[in-house]
Phi, psi and omega in degrees: 000324180303313181296321180292320177299319178298315179299313181296314180302321178296336182271343183283153173295148186314313182298342185255004184280338187304313180300319179292317179296321177296315181301322183301333182244007185272091182299323179296319179291324176297321178295319176299319178298313180299318180296315178302313181295321179296333179265012177079012180268158175274137176256130183232136174231130179245129175236147184203164168227200185300324189242352187225142176236126176253122177247109181259132181224154176221146175218152179285139176267357179089350180266173176238155178248000000 
């Protein structure tokens, strides 16, 4: 998800990049994502600009790596 957020952020117009750039370094939000996934919940992040909305989601497959 980290790589996809970086890709999307790179495509957004400058005024809209801040939420994605912040998410990339927000350790507390990453911990919330991990906790959500560990509890079987879907984690969703939405990034947007004037004309486009990107909804990125992750869910646990139940397996371990």
